[in-house]
PLY file of the C-alpha trace (Angstrom):
ply
format ascii 1.0
element vertex 411
property float x
property float y
property float z
element edge 410
property int vertex1
property int vertex2
end_header
-0.03 0.24 -0.10
1.07 3.40 -1.14
-0.18 6.94 0.57
-1.82 8.75 -2.56
-3.76 11.94 -1.18
-6.40 11.16 1.08
-6.85 7.84 0.31
-3.93 4.32 -0.26
-3.27 2.85 -3.53
-2.63 -0.80 -3.67
0.03 -2.11 -5.58
-0.87 -5.55 -6.61
2.29 -7.77 -8.02
2.08 -11.88 -8.53
2.49 -14.26 -6.02
5.68 -15.78 -5.93
5.95 -19.62 -5.29
8.24 -20.95 -2.73
11.38 -20.67 -4.86
11.42 -17.27 -6.02
10.47 -16.08 -2.34
13.51 -17.83 -0.76
15.57 -15.88 -3.21
14.01 -12.49 -2.64
14.43 -13.36 1.26
17.59 -14.43 1.18
20.37 -11.84 2.77
23.23 -12.75 0.22
24.55 -9.44 -1.11
25.54 -11.61 -4.57
22.63 -13.93 -5.66
23.26 -16.20 -8.69
19.81 -17.77 -10.56
20.24 -20.25 -13.17
16.93 -20.67 -14.12
15.14 -22.38 -16.94
13.11 -20.81 -19.47
9.58 -19.18 -18.46
10.65 -20.11 -14.50
10.06 -16.86 -13.70
13.02 -14.94 -13.65
11.66 -11.78 -14.80
8.89 -11.70 -12.41
11.25 -12.24 -9.69
13.45 -9.26 -10.84
10.43 -7.23 -11.25
8.80 -8.07 -8.28
12.35 -7.29 -6.48
13.51 -4.22 -8.03
9.55 -2.74 -7.10
10.35 -3.17 -3.81
13.42 -2.07 -3.44
12.53 1.01 -5.21
9.88 1.55 -2.88
12.08 1.34 -0.26
13.94 4.27 -1.59
17.17 2.79 -3.42
18.27 3.10 -6.81
17.82 0.10 -9.19
19.27 -0.93 -12.33
18.52 -3.65 -14.75
20.75 -4.38 -17.65
19.68 -7.22 -20.13
21.05 -8.59 -23.18
18.12 -8.14 -25.65
15.08 -5.49 -26.23
12.96 -8.23 -25.64
13.89 -9.30 -22.12
14.13 -5.59 -21.06
10.53 -4.85 -22.80
9.27 -7.83 -20.28
10.62 -6.63 -17.41
9.77 -2.80 -18.48
6.06 -3.98 -19.13
5.72 -6.01 -16.14
7.08 -3.10 -13.40
4.63 -0.41 -15.34
1.68 -2.74 -15.56
2.06 -3.21 -11.60
2.67 0.10 -10.94
0.18 1.46 -12.94
-2.64 2.95 -10.06
0.37 4.99 -8.74
1.80 6.26 -11.79
-1.33 7.37 -12.79
-1.60 8.82 -9.19
1.47 10.62 -9.79
3.17 8.82 -6.57
5.38 7.16 -9.21
7.07 9.30 -12.00
7.54 7.29 -15.49
9.91 8.37 -18.08
9.35 6.39 -21.29
11.84 7.45 -23.38
14.75 6.79 -20.76
12.92 3.97 -19.27
13.10 5.07 -15.78
10.27 4.91 -13.00
11.09 6.97 -9.65
9.59 7.57 -6.22
10.14 9.96 -3.50
13.65 11.50 -3.15
15.62 8.27 -4.18
13.83 5.47 -5.36
14.58 4.44 -8.84
13.93 1.65 -11.45
16.09 2.49 -14.62
16.16 0.03 -17.49
19.06 -0.63 -19.88
19.79 -3.08 -23.06
22.95 -4.19 -24.48
25.52 -6.90 -24.57
28.49 -4.44 -24.55
29.67 -3.67 -20.93
29.95 -0.13 -21.76
25.74 -0.13 -21.26
26.13 -0.10 -17.64
29.19 3.14 -17.63
28.12 6.02 -15.70
25.11 4.48 -14.19
24.81 3.63 -10.28
22.93 1.52 -8.47
22.02 0.04 -4.91
20.26 -2.91 -6.56
21.77 -4.35 -9.64
20.12 -6.90 -11.87
22.29 -8.81 -14.70
19.35 -10.32 -16.90
20.19 -13.40 -19.01
23.74 -12.28 -18.39
25.29 -15.53 -19.59
25.22 -13.31 -22.63
26.78 -10.24 -21.26
30.66 -9.66 -21.65
32.38 -10.63 -18.26
33.89 -7.23 -18.13
30.14 -6.08 -17.54
30.27 -7.10 -13.69
33.96 -7.25 -13.38
35.19 -3.73 -14.90
31.85 -1.85 -14.78
28.91 -2.89 -12.61
31.30 -4.20 -9.53
33.06 -0.93 -8.81
29.25 0.67 -9.29
28.16 -1.06 -6.33
31.01 -0.38 -3.98
30.51 2.78 -2.55
27.05 1.86 -0.74
27.70 -1.86 -0.50
25.32 -2.57 -3.00
23.36 -5.69 -3.61
23.41 -7.50 -7.38
21.51 -10.70 -8.56
22.66 -12.24 -11.70
19.74 -13.92 -13.88
20.14 -16.54 -16.33
19.68 -19.27 -18.28
23.03 -21.29 -19.23
25.11 -21.22 -22.08
27.32 -23.94 -21.42
30.08 -23.29 -18.97
31.19 -19.67 -19.62
31.75 -17.11 -17.20
28.28 -17.25 -15.74
28.97 -20.71 -14.51
31.93 -19.35 -12.44
29.28 -17.10 -10.78
27.26 -19.97 -10.34
30.11 -22.12 -8.85
31.16 -18.89 -6.60
27.83 -19.10 -5.26
27.67 -22.71 -4.54
31.34 -22.86 -3.26
31.07 -19.72 -0.42
31.58 -21.01 2.79
32.78 -17.72 4.27
31.26 -14.66 4.70
28.06 -16.02 2.86
27.96 -12.56 0.62
27.23 -15.07 -2.33
24.72 -17.84 -2.52
23.19 -19.72 -5.79
20.29 -21.40 -6.46
18.81 -23.49 -9.46
15.62 -24.34 -10.86
14.04 -26.21 -14.16
11.03 -24.58 -16.00
8.96 -27.40 -14.49
9.53 -25.86 -11.44
7.16 -23.01 -11.90
3.95 -23.76 -10.89
2.31 -20.85 -12.91
3.58 -22.43 -16.24
0.96 -24.45 -17.82
1.23 -27.92 -19.94
0.34 -26.09 -23.06
2.73 -23.59 -22.55
5.80 -26.02 -21.94
4.90 -27.78 -25.22
5.20 -24.93 -26.93
8.49 -23.74 -25.91
10.01 -27.03 -26.50
8.47 -28.00 -29.73
11.23 -29.11 -31.88
13.98 -28.56 -29.45
16.81 -30.92 -29.36
17.20 -32.96 -26.44
20.41 -30.57 -25.80
18.61 -27.83 -26.48
15.87 -29.04 -23.70
18.81 -29.89 -21.09
20.02 -26.15 -21.50
16.72 -24.28 -22.02
14.21 -26.03 -20.41
16.30 -28.08 -17.19
18.87 -25.06 -17.01
21.87 -27.66 -17.28
25.22 -26.46 -18.02
26.24 -28.27 -20.96
29.86 -28.88 -21.50
31.73 -26.85 -23.28
32.67 -26.85 -27.11
36.17 -27.69 -26.10
36.41 -29.55 -22.95
39.56 -31.27 -21.73
38.22 -33.62 -18.87
36.05 -36.58 -19.64
35.16 -39.20 -17.35
34.84 -37.27 -14.90
31.81 -39.08 -12.65
33.56 -42.17 -12.70
35.99 -40.87 -11.11
35.06 -38.88 -8.07
34.57 -42.25 -6.11
37.37 -40.95 -3.52
36.10 -42.23 0.32
36.33 -40.22 3.35
39.63 -41.32 5.13
42.46 -40.42 7.72
46.22 -40.03 8.09
46.01 -43.14 9.89
44.95 -45.35 6.92
47.92 -44.06 4.93
50.39 -44.31 7.29
53.76 -44.85 5.75
52.52 -43.71 2.57
53.60 -41.16 -0.04
51.59 -38.05 0.16
52.33 -35.20 -2.15
50.15 -32.32 -2.51
49.71 -29.82 -5.55
49.00 -25.93 -4.68
48.13 -23.09 -6.66
48.29 -19.71 -4.60
45.61 -17.02 -5.04
46.58 -13.92 -7.23
44.05 -11.22 -6.43
40.43 -12.10 -7.20
41.97 -15.77 -7.47
41.54 -18.84 -4.97
44.45 -20.73 -3.57
43.60 -24.41 -3.76
45.66 -27.30 -2.72
44.83 -30.75 -3.48
46.68 -33.79 -1.52
47.21 -37.59 -3.26
48.51 -40.88 -1.70
50.63 -42.24 -4.48
50.45 -45.67 -3.29
46.74 -45.65 -3.12
46.29 -43.17 -6.33
43.54 -41.37 -3.98
43.16 -37.76 -3.56
43.09 -37.63 0.70
42.36 -34.04 1.34
41.97 -30.58 -0.09
41.51 -26.88 0.56
40.16 -24.11 -1.03
39.60 -20.31 0.15
40.46 -16.79 -0.86
41.14 -13.25 0.39
43.52 -14.56 3.11
46.72 -12.86 4.29
49.72 -14.78 2.87
51.08 -15.54 6.36
47.87 -17.46 6.99
47.92 -19.30 4.03
51.35 -20.69 4.80
50.22 -21.40 8.02
46.98 -23.28 6.65
48.91 -25.51 4.40
51.89 -26.51 7.05
48.97 -27.39 9.08
47.44 -29.47 6.25
50.89 -31.05 5.28
51.65 -31.87 9.10
48.80 -33.50 9.59
49.43 -35.99 6.51
52.77 -36.09 6.62
53.22 -34.91 3.20
56.55 -36.21 1.39
56.45 -33.85 -1.77
55.00 -30.54 -2.08
54.70 -29.02 -6.03
53.81 -25.27 -6.05
53.11 -23.06 -8.98
56.10 -20.66 -8.83
54.26 -17.82 -11.15
51.92 -17.19 -8.43
53.22 -18.08 -5.23
56.83 -16.32 -6.01
60.44 -16.75 -4.91
60.05 -14.98 -1.76
57.11 -17.52 -0.60
58.23 -20.36 -1.83
61.75 -19.76 0.21
59.37 -19.26 3.06
57.63 -22.43 3.10
61.45 -24.01 2.27
62.36 -22.36 5.79
59.49 -24.13 7.39
60.85 -27.19 6.45
58.09 -28.02 4.34
59.09 -30.34 1.13
58.26 -27.88 -1.34
59.80 -27.65 -4.90
58.28 -25.09 -7.50
56.70 -25.38 -10.76
57.09 -22.67 -13.39
53.83 -22.60 -15.66
54.96 -21.44 -18.87
52.96 -21.99 -22.58
55.06 -24.96 -22.93
54.98 -26.93 -19.94
51.35 -26.10 -18.90
49.69 -28.29 -21.90
51.71 -31.47 -20.75
50.82 -30.94 -17.40
47.14 -31.15 -17.93
46.68 -32.89 -20.54
49.07 -35.75 -18.10
45.45 -35.24 -15.95
43.08 -35.11 -18.38
44.73 -39.03 -19.52
44.77 -39.77 -15.86
40.19 -39.00 -15.82
40.50 -40.96 -19.04
42.04 -43.90 -17.62
40.80 -43.91 -14.00
43.76 -43.54 -12.69
43.36 -42.00 -9.43
40.06 -41.81 -7.41
39.54 -38.04 -6.67
36.68 -36.49 -3.84
33.61 -35.24 -4.99
32.82 -31.48 -4.58
30.66 -29.31 -6.62
32.98 -26.48 -7.30
36.18 -28.54 -7.97
34.15 -30.61 -10.10
32.48 -27.62 -11.79
35.96 -26.28 -12.76
36.94 -29.43 -14.22
33.72 -29.60 -16.16
34.36 -26.03 -17.56
38.37 -25.81 -18.46
38.88 -25.67 -22.18
41.09 -26.33 -24.55
41.93 -24.25 -27.48
44.41 -23.92 -30.45
46.39 -20.89 -30.89
45.88 -19.62 -34.43
49.38 -18.19 -34.71
51.52 -21.26 -33.27
49.20 -23.86 -33.43
49.87 -25.03 -29.76
46.99 -26.21 -27.70
46.30 -23.74 -24.76
44.21 -24.59 -21.80
42.39 -22.16 -19.12
39.18 -21.71 -17.59
36.72 -20.00 -19.78
36.75 -16.34 -19.33
35.79 -14.61 -15.86
35.88 -18.41 -14.40
38.71 -19.72 -12.54
41.27 -22.64 -12.57
42.87 -22.64 -9.48
41.21 -26.52 -7.88
42.32 -27.85 -11.73
45.63 -26.50 -11.31
46.30 -27.62 -8.22
45.00 -31.44 -9.24
47.39 -31.31 -12.02
50.23 -30.58 -9.88
49.43 -32.84 -7.37
49.15 -35.63 -10.12
52.40 -34.65 -11.31
54.14 -34.92 -8.05
52.27 -38.15 -7.72
53.34 -39.15 -11.28
57.03 -38.28 -11.00
59.82 -39.58 -8.89
60.18 -36.51 -6.11
63.86 -36.24 -7.66
63.07 -35.70 -11.26
63.46 -32.79 -13.48
59.79 -31.76 -13.36
61.00 -29.57 -10.26
62.69 -26.19 -9.94
0 1
1 2
2 3
3 4
4 5
5 6
6 7
7 8
8 9
9 10
10 11
11 12
12 13
13 14
14 15
15 16
16 17
17 18
18 19
19 20
20 21
21 22
22 23
23 24
24 25
25 26
26 27
27 28
28 29
29 30
30 31
31 32
32 33
33 34
34 35
35 36
36 37
37 38
38 39
39 40
40 41
41 42
42 43
43 44
44 45
45 46
46 47
47 48
48 49
49 50
50 51
51 52
52 53
53 54
54 55
55 56
56 57
57 58
58 59
59 60
60 61
61 62
62 63
63 64
64 65
65 66
66 67
67 68
68 69
69 70
70 71
71 72
72 73
73 74
74 75
75 76
76 77
77 78
78 79
79 80
80 81
81 82
82 83
83 84
84 85
85 86
86 87
87 88
88 89
89 90
90 91
91 92
92 93
93 94
94 95
95 96
96 97
97 98
98 99
99 100
100 101
101 102
102 103
103 104
104 105
105 106
106 107
107 108
108 109
109 110
110 111
111 112
112 113
113 114
114 115
115 116
116 117
117 118
118 119
119 120
120 121
121 122
122 123
123 124
124 125
125 126
126 127
127 128
128 129
129 130
130 131
131 132
132 133
133 134
134 135
135 136
136 137
137 138
138 139
139 140
140 141
141 142
142 143
143 144
144 145
145 146
146 147
147 148
148 149
149 150
150 151
151 152
152 153
153 154
154 155
155 156
156 157
157 158
158 159
159 160
160 161
161 162
162 163
163 164
164 165
165 166
166 167
167 168
168 169
169 170
170 171
171 172
172 173
173 174
174 175
175 176
176 177
177 178
178 179
179 180
180 181
181 182
182 183
183 184
184 185
185 186
186 187
187 188
188 189
189 190
190 191
191 192
192 193
193 194
194 195
195 196
196 197
197 198
198 199
199 200
200 201
201 202
202 203
203 204
204 205
205 206
206 207
207 208
208 209
209 210
210 211
211 212
212 213
213 214
214 215
215 216
216 217
217 218
218 219
219 220
220 221
221 222
222 223
223 224
224 225
225 226
226 227
227 228
228 229
229 230
230 231
231 232
232 233
233 234
234 235
235 236
236 237
237 238
238 239
239 240
240 241
241 242
242 243
243 244
244 245
245 246
246 247
247 248
248 249
249 250
250 251
251 252
252 253
253 254
254 255
255 256
256 257
257 258
258 259
259 260
260 261
261 262
262 263
263 264
264 265
265 266
266 267
267 268
268 269
269 270
270 271
271 272
272 273
273 274
274 275
275 276
276 277
277 278
278 279
279 280
280 281
281 282
282 283
283 284
284 285
285 286
286 287
287 288
288 289
289 290
290 291
291 292
292 293
293 294
294 295
295 296
296 297
297 298
298 299
299 300
300 301
301 302
302 303
303 304
304 305
305 306
306 307
307 308
308 309
309 310
310 311
311 312
312 313
313 314
314 315
315 316
316 317
317 318
318 319
319 320
320 321
321 322
322 323
323 324
324 325
325 326
326 327
327 328
328 329
329 330
330 331
331 332
332 333
333 334
334 335
335 336
336 337
337 338
338 339
339 340
340 341
341 342
342 343
343 344
344 345
345 346
346 347
347 348
348 349
349 350
350 351
351 352
352 353
353 354
354 355
355 356
356 357
357 358
358 359
359 360
360 361
361 362
362 363
363 364
364 365
365 366
366 367
367 368
368 369
369 370
370 371
371 372
372 373
373 374
374 375
375 376
376 377
377 378
378 379
379 380
380 381
381 382
382 383
383 384
384 385
385 386
386 387
387 388
388 389
389 390
390 391
391 392
392 393
393 394
394 395
395 396
396 397
397 398
398 399
399 400
400 401
401 402
402 403
403 404
404 405
405 406
406 407
407 408
408 409
409 410
């Protein structure tokens, strides 16, 4: 209800179903919503946008297509029609802006280019169908925009294979820290308001792959996927150091650079099984070193292989002074392909059992191979905007596991 003259005007928005309500009421500052077509993503965004505007907050929605932004704009206008007609909420059709009071605002923009967001500001940002947006829209433009007021963001999309949106989704799944990020997944079938005839209409002539992506909201395998047979290898049991007493335990370490994560993978060379792992970010180097030492002391690690590109010589020397059996691996254009290919082959042949974890598995599934047009060499990396820390940690652990610790691979 909003006061209007001598009476109160009622705004009627659709009743949200439980999944939508859960998302709207969740306290996370960064909400990642992966959902099928017609699952209610736009309705959810419009209802939340109106609530934020009426609370005096500035809302910005950016969508990749005119059709998508029109759908949001039309819903918001229709639900706010009584207060727009009463002059309580202002409307600028040309600029697609709704205003309430002195600070409340909803603005709708369209465009795939990150520049569409430049020069604007928001307390609540919605990136609609953001799997189709340039990753720079968030990293370089939107995230800094929200920094001044610690604003909120919601990323909503149907997946487009395992691109940068997949990375955002994994971030929300794997956030075990302060809870700023959280992810949700639901299919078109989860929308109780979507009729069977409507669902049949949008699925008509869909291939099975399109159905999995568009309706079931599955992150399909990337075009240049590197790792196969992943599920068959995720069978490592819960174990203890006592069960591996006297065995040769190795560790692969990929250290964080700025926004990346540090990841440690420990593997028993005798049993060919991953026994422990760790992943974290935004922790001081001294704390990271202490965390690694505690893990290695617990498992009596005999060999540690750490990527020198990220760890740096000073940290490597710090670890060595602590008595840790650490050696460096310099990742280059020539050394990385055989490192990754060795791990990929281990998955193909089921030579090692690995622990199951949605984030670690997601990074394996998303990992890509591209061929350089100039050199013809294979280039391996996470998709743009994604992370590959856990892949590198496991590749280094496997390298240490598969080679003699006195071999020539270490520096």
